[in-house]
N, C-alpha and C positions, 0 to 999 in steps of 0.2 A: 744356316745357324741360327738366324733371326727367328724362323718359324720356330725352331725347336723351343726357344726361350719363351716366345708368346705362347706356343702350344703347352709348354710345361706350366707356366703361370696361369694360364686360364683352366687349366683341369686339375688345378689342386683341390683336394677333398674339402678344404676348407671354405672356398670360392662356392663350390657346388651345394654345400649346406647353407651357406648364406643366402644364396639365390632360392633355395628350397623354403627355408624359412621368411624370405622376404615375400614371396608369391603366397606362403601361407597365411602371413599377417595382412597381406593385400586382400585377400579373399576374405579374411575375417572383419577386417575393416568395412569392406563394402557389405557383407551381410549384417554388421552391425549399423550402418546407415540405412540399409534397407528395414530391419526391424524397427528403429525408432521411428521413421517416416511412417511406417505400418501403424504404430502406436499412436503418432500424432493424429494421423487420418482418423484411425478410429476412435480416439477420444473427441475428436471435431464432431463425427458422425453422431455418437452417442449424446453428445452436450445438444446437438440440434434435434436430434430424436426427442429428447426432454422438453426442448422449448415447443416442439410442434406439440407434444403431448398435453403440455400446460396450456397452449392457445386451444387446443381442442377442448380441453376441460372447461376453459372460460366460455368458450360459444357454447357449449352444452349449458352452462349456468345461465348465460344470456337468453338462450332460447327457452328454458325452464321459466325464466321470470317473465319472458314476454308473453308465455301462454297463461302464466298465472294473471297477468295484468289483463290480458285479453278476457280471461275468466271474469276478473271484477268487473270490468267496464262492461261486459254483458249482463252481469247481474244486476249492476246498477243503472242500467239505462231500459230495464223493463218498464212498459207501460205504465204498471199499477205502480213502481215506485217513482217515475217521474210526474205521474199525475199526483201522488200524496206530496212529493216535494212541491210541485207547483201550488197546491193548495197551502201548504205550510207558508210558502212566500206570499200568499194574498192573491194568486192567480185565479181565475175562475173561468168556466166556459164562455165564450163570448155570446151575447144575446144578437138578435138581428138589427137592434139600434146602434150596437157598438161596433158593427162592421162598416168600413169605409173602403168604397170602390172608388179606383181610380182609372179614368179613361184616357188611354194612350192612343192618340191617332196614329194609325199604321199598323196597330199590333193586331193580329188575327187571332183569335184562340183557337185552339186546336179542339178543344171539346169545352162544353158548358158545365159549370159547376153549380150543382143545384143548393139553393139556399132558401131555408123556410123562413119568408119574411112574413112578419104579421103584419095585419091591417092597421095597427096602431102607430107603426115606425117605418119609415122608409130609409134606406140607406143614403148617407151621403155622397155625393158625386163631384169630384173635383176636375176641371177642365184644365188641362195643361197645355192649352195652345196659347198661354200667355206668352209675350215677347221675351220676358227673362228667362224663360226656360229653354230658350232656343240658342243657347250659347255654348261654344265647344269647350272641350277642357282647356285646350292652349288658351283661348281667350281668357277663360277665367283665372287661370294662373297667372297670365300676363296683368290682368286687372289687379289681382291681390298683390302681386310683386311691386306694382305701381304704389298701390296704397301702403304696404310695409315701407317701401323706401321713402315715402313722405313722411313718415312717423320720424325718420332718423336725419331729415334733413338740416337742422339746426345743430346737430352734434357732430358735424365734420371736424377734423384736425387739421 
């Protein structure tokens, strides 16, 4: 008899309708969650796409600016313009008397440079085998550090 009561209670039409409606609303809720997550992902993809497009536009603008600047540099550094600017600033082509040649022991020239030296002037030659020039960079820095620290010896706290 207990089976009969349980069977009669579980098979009531109202229980069946509630179970069907519950399943329907559960499926509807799952579908709504999926749709909302799809919309969220889609909006993120669209915003990232816009950001990428904006960055690509900035890259294009910077490349255009680089090409423009390279063109300006190329036109400003032509030989004729550089010579004109040098003459405006007071420079002139060096004469043979104004050229100073420095002889460095141990340096071997790979090719000779022709210089049209006139008989009236001979180029000056500097001998760099003087002892003061045979000092390493580290020795020079140490020497300058000592000189600098000597200047502040009286100002100790």
